[in-house]
Biopython code that builds the backbone (N, CA, C, O; Angstrom):
import numpy as np
from Bio.PDB.StructureBuilder import StructureBuilder

atoms = [
    (1, "MET", "N", (-8.085, 9.390, -6.073)),
    (1, "MET", "CA", (-8.530, 8.959, -7.380)),
    (1, "MET", "C", (-9.461, 7.768, -7.231)),
    (1, "MET", "O", (-9.394, 7.034, -6.245)),
    (2, "THR", "N", (-10.280, 7.593, -8.161)),
    (2, "THR", "CA", (-11.194, 6.466, -8.122)),
    (2, "THR", "C", (-10.756, 5.404, -9.102)),
    (2, "THR", "O", (-9.843, 5.612, -9.901)),
    (3, "ASP", "N", (-11.419, 4.261, -9.031)),
    (3, "ASP", "CA", (-11.081, 3.157, -9.917)),
    (3, "ASP", "C", (-11.183, 3.578, -11.382)),
    (3, "ASP", "O", (-10.441, 3.064, -12.220)),
    (4, "GLY", "N", (-12.065, 4.482, -11.697)),
    (4, "GLY", "CA", (-12.219, 4.947, -13.065)),
    (4, "GLY", "C", (-11.007, 5.709, -13.565)),
    (4, "GLY", "O", (-10.828, 5.864, -14.773)),
    (5, "ASN", "N", (-10.166, 6.190, -12.643)),
    (5, "ASN", "CA", (-8.975, 6.938, -13.026)),
    (5, "ASN", "C", (-7.720, 6.084, -13.014)),
    (5, "ASN", "O", (-6.618, 6.615, -13.151)),
    (6, "ARG", "N", (-7.859, 4.784, -12.855)),
    (6, "ARG", "CA", (-6.665, 3.968, -12.760)),
    (6, "ARG", "C", (-5.978, 3.893, -14.116)),
    (6, "ARG", "O", (-6.604, 4.052, -15.164)),
    (7, "LEU", "N", (-4.694, 3.650, -14.065)),
    (7, "LEU", "CA", (-3.896, 3.590, -15.276)),
    (7, "LEU", "C", (-3.908, 2.182, -15.843)),
    (7, "LEU", "O", (-4.049, 1.206, -15.105)),
    (8, "ALA", "N", (-3.763, 2.081, -17.149)),
    (8, "ALA", "CA", (-3.687, 0.769, -17.799)),
    (8, "ALA", "C", (-2.376, 0.103, -17.422)),
    (8, "ALA", "O", (-1.404, 0.782, -17.090)),
    (9, "ARG", "N", (-2.342, -1.215, -17.472)),
    (9, "ARG", "CA", (-1.136, -1.966, -17.155)),
    (9, "ARG", "C", (-0.436, -2.398, -18.438)),
    (9, "ARG", "O", (-1.072, -2.648, -19.462)),
    (10, "THR", "N", (0.885, -2.479, -18.353)),
    (10, "THR", "CA", (1.663, -2.949, -19.485)),
    (10, "THR", "C", (1.937, -4.436, -19.394)),
    (10, "THR", "O", (2.361, -5.043, -20.377)),
    (11, "GLY", "N", (1.702, -5.041, -18.228)),
    (11, "GLY", "CA", (2.012, -6.440, -18.049)),
    (11, "GLY", "C", (3.434, -6.658, -17.573)),
    (11, "GLY", "O", (3.832, -7.799, -17.341)),
    (12, "ARG", "N", (4.214, -5.592, -17.420)),
    (12, "ARG", "CA", (5.583, -5.688, -16.911)),
    (12, "ARG", "C", (5.582, -5.312, -15.447)),
    (12, "ARG", "O", (4.808, -4.458, -15.015)),
    (13, "GLY", "N", (6.448, -5.950, -14.688)),
    (13, "GLY", "CA", (6.623, -5.594, -13.290)),
    (13, "GLY", "C", (5.465, -6.056, -12.428)),
    (13, "GLY", "O", (4.481, -6.603, -12.927)),
    (14, "PRO", "N", (5.592, -5.829, -11.118)),
    (14, "PRO", "CA", (4.546, -6.256, -10.184)),
    (14, "PRO", "C", (3.307, -5.387, -10.312)),
    (14, "PRO", "O", (3.381, -4.241, -10.756)),
    (15, "ARG", "N", (2.168, -5.941, -9.920)),
    (15, "ARG", "CA", (0.925, -5.168, -9.884)),
    (15, "ARG", "C", (0.904, -4.392, -8.569)),
    (15, "ARG", "O", (0.784, -4.978, -7.493)),
    (16, "LEU", "N", (1.021, -3.084, -8.668)),
    (16, "LEU", "CA", (1.039, -2.217, -7.493)),
    (16, "LEU", "C", (-0.290, -1.495, -7.353)),
    (16, "LEU", "O", (-0.876, -1.052, -8.341)),
    (17, "LEU", "N", (-0.756, -1.381, -6.125)),
    (17, "LEU", "CA", (-1.940, -0.591, -5.820)),
    (17, "LEU", "C", (-1.516, 0.491, -4.845)),
    (17, "LEU", "O", (-1.064, 0.193, -3.739)),
    (18, "ALA", "N", (-1.659, 1.752, -5.251)),
    (18, "ALA", "CA", (-1.367, 2.885, -4.374)),
    (18, "ALA", "C", (-2.694, 3.398, -3.845)),
    (18, "ALA", "O", (-3.604, 3.711, -4.613)),
    (19, "VAL", "N", (-2.797, 3.482, -2.522)),
    (19, "VAL", "CA", (-4.041, 3.888, -1.878)),
    (19, "VAL", "C", (-3.855, 5.266, -1.257)),
    (19, "VAL", "O", (-2.875, 5.520, -0.556)),
    (20, "GLY", "N", (-4.803, 6.144, -1.522)),
    (20, "GLY", "CA", (-4.771, 7.476, -0.924)),
    (20, "GLY", "C", (-3.873, 8.435, -1.669)),
    (20, "GLY", "O", (-3.472, 8.188, -2.807)),
    (21, "GLU", "N", (-3.569, 9.519, -1.013)),
    (21, "GLU", "CA", (-2.727, 10.572, -1.582)),
    (21, "GLU", "C", (-1.273, 10.159, -1.431)),
    (21, "GLU", "O", (-0.623, 10.463, -0.430)),
    (22, "LEU", "N", (-0.784, 9.472, -2.425)),
    (22, "LEU", "CA", (0.565, 8.938, -2.355)),
    (22, "LEU", "C", (1.221, 9.045, -3.712)),
    (22, "LEU", "O", (0.685, 8.572, -4.715)),
    (23, "PHE", "N", (2.376, 9.664, -3.738)),
    (23, "PHE", "CA", (3.180, 9.638, -4.948)),
    (23, "PHE", "C", (4.141, 8.484, -4.768)),
    (23, "PHE", "O", (4.851, 8.435, -3.764)),
    (24, "PRO", "N", (4.188, 7.549, -5.712)),
    (24, "PRO", "CA", (5.034, 6.371, -5.529)),
    (24, "PRO", "C", (6.487, 6.757, -5.299)),
    (24, "PRO", "O", (7.030, 7.584, -6.032)),
    (25, "PRO", "N", (7.129, 6.166, -4.285)),
    (25, "PRO", "CA", (8.550, 6.438, -4.061)),
    (25, "PRO", "C", (9.381, 5.730, -5.130)),
    (25, "PRO", "O", (8.889, 4.852, -5.838)),
    (26, "ASP", "N", (10.629, 6.123, -5.230)),
    (26, "ASP", "CA", (11.535, 5.422, -6.130)),
    (26, "ASP", "C", (11.783, 4.054, -5.516)),
    (26, "ASP", "O", (12.469, 3.936, -4.502)),
    (27, "LEU", "N", (11.227, 3.033, -6.129)),
    (27, "LEU", "CA", (11.316, 1.691, -5.575)),
    (27, "LEU", "C", (12.623, 1.001, -5.937)),
    (27, "LEU", "O", (12.876, -0.115, -5.484)),
    (28, "GLY", "N", (13.445, 1.639, -6.735)),
    (28, "GLY", "CA", (14.731, 1.065, -7.085)),
    (28, "GLY", "C", (14.615, -0.150, -7.989)),
    (28, "GLY", "O", (15.539, -0.961, -8.052)),
    (29, "ALA", "N", (13.504, -0.290, -8.684)),
    (29, "ALA", "CA", (13.320, -1.432, -9.573)),
    (29, "ALA", "C", (13.052, -0.916, -10.978)),
    (29, "ALA", "O", (12.034, -0.268, -11.221)),
    (30, "ASP", "N", (13.953, -1.198, -11.893)),
    (30, "ASP", "CA", (13.820, -0.709, -13.256)),
    (30, "ASP", "C", (12.563, -1.241, -13.944)),
    (30, "ASP", "O", (12.016, -0.584, -14.830)),
    (31, "GLU", "N", (12.101, -2.432, -13.539)),
    (31, "GLU", "CA", (10.952, -3.019, -14.215)),
    (31, "GLU", "C", (9.626, -2.389, -13.802)),
    (31, "GLU", "O", (8.605, -2.667, -14.431)),
    (32, "VAL", "N", (9.606, -1.552, -12.769)),
    (32, "VAL", "CA", (8.361, -0.925, -12.350)),
    (32, "VAL", "C", (8.105, 0.297, -13.218)),
    (32, "VAL", "O", (8.895, 1.241, -13.225)),
    (33, "GLN", "N", (7.027, 0.276, -13.929)),
    (33, "GLN", "CA", (6.622, 1.364, -14.794)),
    (33, "GLN", "C", (5.406, 2.056, -14.201)),
    (33, "GLN", "O", (4.653, 1.437, -13.449)),
    (34, "ALA", "N", (5.197, 3.327, -14.523)),
    (34, "ALA", "CA", (4.033, 4.052, -14.012)),
    (34, "ALA", "C", (2.735, 3.360, -14.412)),
    (34, "ALA", "O", (1.736, 3.460, -13.700)),
    (35, "THR", "N", (2.739, 2.673, -15.524)),
    (35, "THR", "CA", (1.515, 2.010, -15.969)),
    (35, "THR", "C", (1.248, 0.707, -15.229)),
    (35, "THR", "O", (0.219, 0.072, -15.463)),
    (36, "ASP", "N", (2.144, 0.296, -14.345)),
    (36, "ASP", "CA", (1.943, -0.900, -13.542)),
    (36, "ASP", "C", (1.294, -0.564, -12.200)),
    (36, "ASP", "O", (1.158, -1.432, -11.338)),
    (37, "ILE", "N", (0.900, 0.680, -12.028)),
    (37, "ILE", "CA", (0.350, 1.136, -10.758)),
    (37, "ILE", "C", (-1.106, 1.534, -10.936)),
    (37, "ILE", "O", (-1.459, 2.251, -11.873)),
    (38, "THR", "N", (-1.945, 1.059, -10.025)),
    (38, "THR", "CA", (-3.346, 1.453, -9.976)),
    (38, "THR", "C", (-3.520, 2.321, -8.740)),
    (38, "THR", "O", (-2.990, 1.995, -7.678)),
    (39, "TYR", "N", (-4.252, 3.415, -8.863)),
    (39, "TYR", "CA", (-4.504, 4.321, -7.751)),
    (39, "TYR", "C", (-5.958, 4.207, -7.326)),
    (39, "TYR", "O", (-6.858, 4.268, -8.163)),
    (40, "LEU", "N", (-6.193, 4.041, -6.023)),
    (40, "LEU", "CA", (-7.548, 4.023, -5.475)),
    (40, "LEU", "C", (-7.614, 4.894, -4.231)),
    (40, "LEU", "O", (-6.637, 5.021, -3.492)),
    (41, "ALA", "N", (-8.761, 5.482, -4.013)),
    (41, "ALA", "CA", (-9.036, 6.153, -2.746)),
    (41, "ALA", "C", (-9.309, 5.075, -1.705)),
    (41, "ALA", "O", (-9.704, 3.962, -2.053)),
    (42, "PHE", "N", (-9.106, 5.390, -0.454)),
    (42, "PHE", "CA", (-9.345, 4.431, 0.627)),
    (42, "PHE", "C", (-10.756, 3.855, 0.547)),
    (42, "PHE", "O", (-10.945, 2.652, 0.727)),
    (43, "ALA", "N", (-11.737, 4.696, 0.279)),
    (43, "ALA", "CA", (-13.137, 4.244, 0.217)),
    (43, "ALA", "C", (-13.364, 3.224, -0.890)),
    (43, "ALA", "O", (-14.310, 2.439, -0.821)),
    (44, "ASP", "N", (-12.507, 3.225, -1.915)),
    (44, "ASP", "CA", (-12.661, 2.320, -3.049)),
    (44, "ASP", "C", (-11.959, 0.975, -2.856)),
    (44, "ASP", "O", (-12.069, 0.091, -3.707)),
    (45, "VAL", "N", (-11.245, 0.817, -1.750)),
    (45, "VAL", "CA", (-10.565, -0.458, -1.473)),
    (45, "VAL", "C", (-11.581, -1.410, -0.867)),
    (45, "VAL", "O", (-11.909, -1.328, 0.317)),
    (46, "THR", "N", (-12.066, -2.307, -1.698)),
    (46, "THR", "CA", (-13.060, -3.289, -1.281)),
    (46, "THR", "C", (-12.573, -4.679, -1.669)),
    (46, "THR", "O", (-11.611, -4.824, -2.424)),
    (47, "ALA", "N", (-13.242, -5.687, -1.148)),
    (47, "ALA", "CA", (-12.900, -7.065, -1.509)),
    (47, "ALA", "C", (-13.056, -7.258, -3.019)),
    (47, "ALA", "O", (-12.234, -7.923, -3.649)),
    (48, "ASP", "N", (-14.106, -6.679, -3.595)),
    (48, "ASP", "CA", (-14.319, -6.807, -5.038)),
    (48, "ASP", "C", (-13.189, -6.148, -5.832)),
    (48, "ASP", "O", (-12.698, -6.715, -6.808)),
    (49, "ALA", "N", (-12.780, -4.949, -5.410)),
    (49, "ALA", "CA", (-11.697, -4.250, -6.118)),
    (49, "ALA", "C", (-10.398, -5.038, -6.011)),
    (49, "ALA", "O", (-9.661, -5.157, -6.990)),
    (50, "LEU", "N", (-10.114, -5.575, -4.831)),
    (50, "LEU", "CA", (-8.891, -6.356, -4.660)),
    (50, "LEU", "C", (-8.923, -7.626, -5.499)),
    (50, "LEU", "O", (-7.904, -8.018, -6.067)),
    (51, "ALA", "N", (-10.074, -8.269, -5.581)),
    (51, "ALA", "CA", (-10.202, -9.483, -6.396)),
    (51, "ALA", "C", (-10.015, -9.162, -7.878)),
    (51, "ALA", "O", (-9.418, -9.945, -8.616)),
    (52, "ARG", "N", (-10.519, -8.028, -8.302)),
    (52, "ARG", "CA", (-10.411, -7.632, -9.710)),
    (52, "ARG", "C", (-8.977, -7.208, -10.061)),
    (52, "ARG", "O", (-8.461, -7.577, -11.115)),
    (53, "LEU", "N", (-8.345, -6.440, -9.185)),
    (53, "LEU", "CA", (-7.016, -5.891, -9.470)),
    (53, "LEU", "C", (-5.880, -6.864, -9.159)),
    (53, "LEU", "O", (-4.833, -6.824, -9.804)),
    (54, "ARG", "N", (-6.085, -7.734, -8.176)),
    (54, "ARG", "CA", (-5.083, -8.705, -7.746)),
    (54, "ARG", "C", (-3.700, -8.066, -7.543)),
    (54, "ARG", "O", (-2.725, -8.495, -8.160)),
    (55, "PRO", "N", (-3.614, -7.046, -6.683)),
    (55, "PRO", "CA", (-2.319, -6.400, -6.486)),
    (55, "PRO", "C", (-1.341, -7.325, -5.772)),
    (55, "PRO", "O", (-1.721, -8.111, -4.904)),
    (56, "GLU", "N", (-0.085, -7.212, -6.155)),
    (56, "GLU", "CA", (0.979, -7.947, -5.479)),
    (56, "GLU", "C", (1.522, -7.131, -4.316)),
    (56, "GLU", "O", (1.940, -7.684, -3.299)),
    (57, "VAL", "N", (1.512, -5.810, -4.473)),
    (57, "VAL", "CA", (2.002, -4.901, -3.446)),
    (57, "VAL", "C", (1.016, -3.749, -3.319)),
    (57, "VAL", "O", (0.542, -3.208, -4.318)),
    (58, "ILE", "N", (0.715, -3.381, -2.079)),
    (58, "ILE", "CA", (-0.130, -2.216, -1.821)),
    (58, "ILE", "C", (0.716, -1.181, -1.098)),
    (58, "ILE", "O", (1.329, -1.469, -0.070)),
    (59, "LEU", "N", (0.743, 0.026, -1.649)),
    (59, "LEU", "CA", (1.459, 1.156, -1.054)),
    (59, "LEU", "C", (0.448, 2.164, -0.544)),
    (59, "LEU", "O", (-0.551, 2.445, -1.206)),
    (60, "ALA", "N", (0.709, 2.706, 0.633)),
    (60, "ALA", "CA", (-0.177, 3.724, 1.198)),
    (60, "ALA", "C", (0.613, 4.573, 2.177)),
    (60, "ALA", "O", (1.638, 4.136, 2.701)),
    (61, "PRO", "N", (0.139, 5.786, 2.424)),
    (61, "PRO", "CA", (0.808, 6.590, 3.447)),
    (61, "PRO", "C", (0.588, 5.979, 4.828)),
    (61, "PRO", "O", (-0.435, 5.342, 5.079)),
    (62, "LEU", "N", (1.544, 6.177, 5.707)),
    (62, "LEU", "CA", (1.387, 5.722, 7.088)),
    (62, "LEU", "C", (0.169, 6.382, 7.716)),
    (62, "LEU", "O", (-0.634, 5.733, 8.386)),
    (63, "VAL", "N", (0.047, 7.683, 7.488)),
    (63, "VAL", "CA", (-1.095, 8.457, 7.974)),
    (63, "VAL", "C", (-1.539, 9.379, 6.851)),
    (63, "VAL", "O", (-0.741, 10.145, 6.311)),
    (64, "GLY", "N", (-2.814, 9.299, 6.505)),
    (64, "GLY", "CA", (-3.369, 10.164, 5.475)),
    (64, "GLY", "C", (-4.507, 10.984, 6.036)),
    (64, "GLY", "O", (-4.842, 10.854, 7.213)),
    (65, "PRO", "N", (-5.106, 11.825, 5.219)),
    (65, "PRO", "CA", (-6.201, 12.675, 5.701)),
    (65, "PRO", "C", (-7.466, 11.891, 6.050)),
    (65, "PRO", "O", (-8.241, 12.329, 6.900)),
    (66, "ASP", "N", (-7.692, 10.736, 5.409)),
    (66, "ASP", "CA", (-8.926, 9.983, 5.617)),
    (66, "ASP", "C", (-8.732, 8.639, 6.305)),
    (66, "ASP", "O", (-9.709, 8.009, 6.710)),
    (67, "PHE", "N", (-7.494, 8.191, 6.442)),
    (67, "PHE", "CA", (-7.228, 6.871, 7.009)),
    (67, "PHE", "C", (-5.765, 6.787, 7.430)),
    (67, "PHE", "O", (-4.953, 7.641, 7.074)),
    (68, "ASP", "N", (-5.443, 5.745, 8.191)),
    (68, "ASP", "CA", (-4.047, 5.467, 8.499)),
    (68, "ASP", "C", (-3.777, 4.003, 8.184)),
    (68, "ASP", "O", (-4.677, 3.283, 7.751)),
    (69, "CYS", "N", (-2.551, 3.562, 8.397)),
    (69, "CYS", "CA", (-2.182, 2.209, 7.990)),
    (69, "CYS", "C", (-2.938, 1.146, 8.784)),
    (69, "CYS", "O", (-3.146, 0.046, 8.271)),
    (70, "LEU", "N", (-3.354, 1.433, 10.008)),
    (70, "LEU", "CA", (-4.165, 0.479, 10.769)),
    (70, "LEU", "C", (-5.539, 0.309, 10.135)),
    (70, "LEU", "O", (-6.048, -0.806, 10.030)),
    (71, "ASP", "N", (-6.132, 1.409, 9.717)),
    (71, "ASP", "CA", (-7.436, 1.338, 9.039)),
    (71, "ASP", "C", (-7.338, 0.491, 7.775)),
    (71, "ASP", "O", (-8.184, -0.368, 7.523)),
    (72, "LEU", "N", (-6.299, 0.741, 6.984)),
    (72, "LEU", "CA", (-6.146, 0.006, 5.735)),
    (72, "LEU", "C", (-5.812, -1.459, 5.997)),
    (72, "LEU", "O", (-6.326, -2.342, 5.311)),
    (73, "ALA", "N", (-4.962, -1.725, 6.977)),
    (73, "ALA", "CA", (-4.633, -3.111, 7.314)),
    (73, "ALA", "C", (-5.886, -3.877, 7.729)),
    (73, "ALA", "O", (-6.059, -5.036, 7.351)),
    (74, "GLU", "N", (-6.743, -3.246, 8.490)),
    (74, "GLU", "CA", (-7.988, -3.889, 8.903)),
    (74, "GLU", "C", (-8.872, -4.186, 7.692)),
    (74, "GLU", "O", (-9.452, -5.267, 7.588)),
    (75, "ARG", "N", (-8.968, -3.230, 6.789)),
    (75, "ARG", "CA", (-9.781, -3.423, 5.587)),
    (75, "ARG", "C", (-9.191, -4.533, 4.701)),
    (75, "ARG", "O", (-9.927, -5.376, 4.188)),
    (76, "LEU", "N", (-7.874, -4.528, 4.527)),
    (76, "LEU", "CA", (-7.227, -5.551, 3.701)),
    (76, "LEU", "C", (-7.391, -6.938, 4.315)),
    (76, "LEU", "O", (-7.689, -7.907, 3.617)),
    (77, "SER", "N", (-7.198, -7.018, 5.603)),
    (77, "SER", "CA", (-7.340, -8.298, 6.295)),
    (77, "SER", "C", (-8.771, -8.815, 6.194)),
    (77, "SER", "O", (-8.990, -10.000, 5.944)),
    (78, "GLY", "N", (-9.744, -7.929, 6.389)),
    (78, "GLY", "CA", (-11.150, -8.304, 6.286)),
    (78, "GLY", "C", (-11.538, -8.757, 4.888)),
    (78, "GLY", "O", (-12.476, -9.536, 4.721)),
    (79, "ALA", "N", (-10.814, -8.267, 3.880)),
    (79, "ALA", "CA", (-11.092, -8.643, 2.495)),
    (79, "ALA", "C", (-10.331, -9.898, 2.080)),
    (79, "ALA", "O", (-10.471, -10.369, 0.951)),
    (80, "GLY", "N", (-9.526, -10.439, 2.992)),
    (80, "GLY", "CA", (-8.787, -11.657, 2.688)),
    (80, "GLY", "C", (-7.474, -11.439, 1.968)),
    (80, "GLY", "O", (-6.903, -12.389, 1.431)),
    (81, "PHE", "N", (-6.978, -10.206, 1.942)),
    (81, "PHE", "CA", (-5.700, -9.929, 1.295)),
    (81, "PHE", "C", (-4.565, -10.425, 2.187)),
    (81, "PHE", "O", (-4.521, -10.115, 3.378)),
    (82, "HIS", "N", (-3.648, -11.196, 1.605)),
    (82, "HIS", "CA", (-2.509, -11.726, 2.358)),
    (82, "HIS", "C", (-1.177, -11.359, 1.720)),
    (82, "HIS", "O", (-0.149, -11.964, 2.020)),
    (83, "GLY", "N", (-1.200, -10.371, 0.843)),
    (83, "GLY", "CA", (0.015, -9.979, 0.129)),
    (83, "GLY", "C", (0.838, -8.958, 0.873)),
    (83, "GLY", "O", (0.725, -8.802, 2.089)),
    (84, "ARG", "N", (1.675, -8.261, 0.112)),
    (84, "ARG", "CA", (2.587, -7.267, 0.684)),
    (84, "ARG", "C", (1.897, -5.911, 0.791)),
    (84, "ARG", "O", (1.340, -5.401, -0.181)),
    (85, "PHE", "N", (1.945, -5.351, 1.972)),
    (85, "PHE", "CA", (1.404, -4.024, 2.260)),
    (85, "PHE", "C", (2.554, -3.185, 2.789)),
    (85, "PHE", "O", (3.178, -3.527, 3.793)),
    (86, "ARG", "N", (2.827, -2.086, 2.106)),
    (86, "ARG", "CA", (3.915, -1.200, 2.491)),
    (86, "ARG", "C", (3.374, 0.189, 2.769)),
    (86, "ARG", "O", (2.778, 0.824, 1.900)),
    (87, "ALA", "N", (3.589, 0.652, 3.993)),
    (87, "ALA", "CA", (3.228, 2.021, 4.357)),
    (87, "ALA", "C", (4.461, 2.890, 4.148)),
    (87, "ALA", "O", (5.591, 2.454, 4.369)),
    (88, "VAL", "N", (4.227, 4.113, 3.722)),
    (88, "VAL", "CA", (5.306, 5.046, 3.421)),
    (88, "VAL", "C", (5.153, 6.277, 4.308)),
    (88, "VAL", "O", (4.061, 6.825, 4.453)),
    (89, "ALA", "N", (6.265, 6.696, 4.895)),
    (89, "ALA", "CA", (6.249, 7.890, 5.747)),
    (89, "ALA", "C", (7.561, 8.649, 5.563)),
    (89, "ALA", "O", (8.604, 8.041, 5.323)),
    (90, "PRO", "N", (7.509, 9.975, 5.675)),
    (90, "PRO", "CA", (8.744, 10.746, 5.536)),
    (90, "PRO", "C", (9.697, 10.530, 6.712)),
    (90, "PRO", "O", (10.912, 10.476, 6.526)),
    (91, "LYS", "N", (9.149, 10.406, 7.915)),
    (91, "LYS", "CA", (9.973, 10.228, 9.109)),
    (91, "LYS", "C", (9.088, 9.634, 10.201)),
    (91, "LYS", "O", (7.928, 10.019, 10.346)),
    (92, "VAL", "N", (9.642, 8.697, 10.968)),
    (92, "VAL", "CA", (8.899, 8.041, 12.038)),
    (92, "VAL", "C", (9.840, 7.877, 13.232)),
    (92, "VAL", "O", (10.950, 7.371, 13.069)),
    (93, "PRO", "N", (9.417, 8.295, 14.433)),
    (93, "PRO", "CA", (10.298, 8.186, 15.603)),
    (93, "PRO", "C", (10.696, 6.738, 15.928)),
    (93, "PRO", "O", (11.846, 6.484, 16.286)),
    (94, "ASP", "N", (9.762, 5.792, 15.808)),
    (94, "ASP", "CA", (10.052, 4.401, 16.159)),
    (94, "ASP", "C", (9.428, 3.459, 15.131)),
    (94, "ASP", "O", (8.364, 2.892, 15.382)),
    (95, "PRO", "N", (10.074, 3.285, 13.979)),
    (95, "PRO", "CA", (9.516, 2.422, 12.935)),
    (95, "PRO", "C", (9.265, 0.988, 13.409)),
    (95, "PRO", "O", (8.296, 0.360, 12.982)),
    (96, "ALA", "N", (10.121, 0.468, 14.279)),
    (96, "ALA", "CA", (9.956, -0.910, 14.767)),
    (96, "ALA", "C", (8.649, -1.069, 15.530)),
    (96, "ALA", "O", (8.013, -2.121, 15.453)),
    (97, "LEU", "N", (8.245, -0.053, 16.257)),
    (97, "LEU", "CA", (6.987, -0.103, 16.995)),
    (97, "LEU", "C", (5.800, -0.226, 16.037)),
    (97, "LEU", "O", (4.879, -1.004, 16.289)),
    (98, "VAL", "N", (5.816, 0.525, 14.957)),
    (98, "VAL", "CA", (4.744, 0.455, 13.960)),
    (98, "VAL", "C", (4.710, -0.938, 13.341)),
    (98, "VAL", "O", (3.644, -1.540, 13.212)),
    (99, "ARG", "N", (5.869, -1.443, 12.962)),
    (99, "ARG", "CA", (5.939, -2.776, 12.354)),
    (99, "ARG", "C", (5.392, -3.850, 13.294)),
    (99, "ARG", "O", (4.631, -4.720, 12.870)),
    (100, "ARG", "N", (5.779, -3.787, 14.569)),
    (100, "ARG", "CA", (5.303, -4.771, 15.554)),
    (100, "ARG", "C", (3.794, -4.691, 15.743)),
    (100, "ARG", "O", (3.125, -5.722, 15.804)),
    (101, "GLU", "N", (3.254, -3.490, 15.834)),
    (101, "GLU", "CA", (1.818, -3.336, 16.057)),
    (101, "GLU", "C", (1.008, -3.931, 14.906)),
    (101, "GLU", "O", (0.026, -4.637, 15.137)),
    (102, "ILE", "N", (1.414, -3.652, 13.680)),
    (102, "ILE", "CA", (0.695, -4.209, 12.527)),
    (102, "ILE", "C", (0.858, -5.729, 12.499)),
    (102, "ILE", "O", (-0.117, -6.443, 12.262)),
    (103, "ALA", "N", (2.062, -6.233, 12.734)),
    (103, "ALA", "CA", (2.311, -7.675, 12.703)),
    (103, "ALA", "C", (1.492, -8.405, 13.763)),
    (103, "ALA", "O", (0.979, -9.495, 13.510)),
    (104, "GLU", "N", (1.368, -7.815, 14.937)),
    (104, "GLU", "CA", (0.596, -8.452, 16.014)),
    (104, "GLU", "C", (-0.894, -8.455, 15.714)),
    (104, "GLU", "O", (-1.576, -9.448, 15.967)),
    (105, "ARG", "N", (-1.401, -7.363, 15.181)),
    (105, "ARG", "CA", (-2.838, -7.259, 14.920)),
    (105, "ARG", "C", (-3.269, -7.930, 13.624)),
    (105, "ARG", "O", (-4.400, -8.404, 13.518)),
    (106, "PHE", "N", (-2.373, -7.974, 12.633)),
    (106, "PHE", "CA", (-2.718, -8.513, 11.314)),
    (106, "PHE", "C", (-1.605, -9.447, 10.830)),
    (106, "PHE", "O", (-0.884, -9.113, 9.890)),
    (107, "PRO", "N", (-1.464, -10.605, 11.463)),
    (107, "PRO", "CA", (-0.336, -11.494, 11.151)),
    (107, "PRO", "C", (-0.348, -12.050, 9.723)),
    (107, "PRO", "O", (0.700, -12.469, 9.230)),
    (108, "ALA", "N", (-1.484, -12.066, 9.054)),
    (108, "ALA", "CA", (-1.541, -12.602, 7.683)),
    (108, "ALA", "C", (-0.978, -11.624, 6.654)),
    (108, "ALA", "O", (-0.673, -12.017, 5.528)),
    (109, "LEU", "N", (-0.840, -10.352, 7.033)),
    (109, "LEU", "CA", (-0.296, -9.361, 6.100)),
    (109, "LEU", "C", (1.228, -9.373, 6.133)),
    (109, "LEU", "O", (1.835, -9.512, 7.195)),
    (110, "ASP", "N", (1.827, -9.229, 4.981)),
    (110, "ASP", "CA", (3.268, -9.046, 4.866)),
    (110, "ASP", "C", (3.473, -7.531, 4.875)),
    (110, "ASP", "O", (3.471, -6.893, 3.823)),
    (111, "PHE", "N", (3.650, -6.959, 6.072)),
    (111, "PHE", "CA", (3.707, -5.510, 6.244)),
    (111, "PHE", "C", (5.137, -5.042, 6.452)),
    (111, "PHE", "O", (5.941, -5.713, 7.099)),
    (112, "ASP", "N", (5.434, -3.887, 5.895)),
    (112, "ASP", "CA", (6.674, -3.206, 6.221)),
    (112, "ASP", "C", (6.437, -1.711, 6.097)),
    (112, "ASP", "O", (5.505, -1.261, 5.431)),
    (113, "LEU", "N", (7.291, -0.964, 6.747)),
    (113, "LEU", "CA", (7.223, 0.484, 6.747)),
    (113, "LEU", "C", (8.434, 1.020, 6.000)),
    (113, "LEU", "O", (9.574, 0.706, 6.343)),
    (114, "LEU", "N", (8.185, 1.828, 4.981)),
    (114, "LEU", "CA", (9.249, 2.457, 4.215)),
    (114, "LEU", "C", (9.401, 3.890, 4.715)),
    (114, "LEU", "O", (8.552, 4.743, 4.457)),
    (115, "VAL", "N", (10.481, 4.140, 5.426)),
    (115, "VAL", "CA", (10.744, 5.479, 5.962)),
    (115, "VAL", "C", (11.678, 6.175, 4.991)),
    (115, "VAL", "O", (12.807, 5.734, 4.777)),
    (116, "LEU", "N", (11.205, 7.263, 4.404)),
    (116, "LEU", "CA", (11.947, 7.931, 3.343)),
    (116, "LEU", "C", (13.111, 8.767, 3.840)),
    (116, "LEU", "O", (14.061, 9.004, 3.095)),
    (117, "ASP", "N", (13.054, 9.219, 5.090)),
    (117, "ASP", "CA", (14.136, 10.036, 5.655)),
    (117, "ASP", "C", (14.587, 9.401, 6.940)),
    (117, "ASP", "O", (14.454, 9.997, 8.009)),
    (118, "ASP", "N", (15.120, 8.200, 6.856)),
    (118, "ASP", "CA", (15.524, 7.434, 8.036)),
    (118, "ASP", "C", (16.944, 7.813, 8.412)),
    (118, "ASP", "O", (17.891, 7.483, 7.699)),
    (119, "ASP", "N", (17.093, 8.510, 9.538)),
    (119, "ASP", "CA", (18.419, 8.937, 10.020)),
    (119, "ASP", "C", (19.114, 7.871, 10.828)),
    (119, "ASP", "O", (20.286, 8.026, 11.169)),
    (120, "SER", "N", (18.412, 6.774, 11.150)),
    (120, "SER", "CA", (19.029, 5.759, 12.024)),
    (120, "SER", "C", (19.941, 4.833, 11.268)),
    (120, "SER", "O", (20.532, 3.929, 11.860)),
]
sb = StructureBuilder()
sb.init_structure("model")
sb.init_model(0)
sb.init_chain("A")
sb.init_seg("    ")
for serial, (resi, resn, name, xyz) in enumerate(atoms, 1):
    if name == "N":
        sb.init_residue(resn, " ", resi, " ")
    sb.init_atom(name, np.array(xyz, "f"), 0.0, 1.0, " ", f" {name:<3s}", serial, name[0])
structure = sb.get_structure()
């Protein structure tokens, strides 16, 4: 989706930015409403868009058809974003390895990996 397709905000809950082909997971927070989420394609994530939207949390797939979390972390870091970035994946063999790699390469980002089917 492009910026033109973003949803209006209600002013309740955190400002979420979902990047790429991602259906928001159940975040377990009653205050999060669908209207508190803005959807952008990876190509639309720019410093200007981040400054305009001021997201508190960015959600994206760990690996998507056009980008992965390293690509997005690099773009966010280059744009001066220092907020929370959460990658979402159905299953990951070694989630700690992904977390360490992002933390080492992009220490200013508050990164975590949300594994939806974590058997560990």
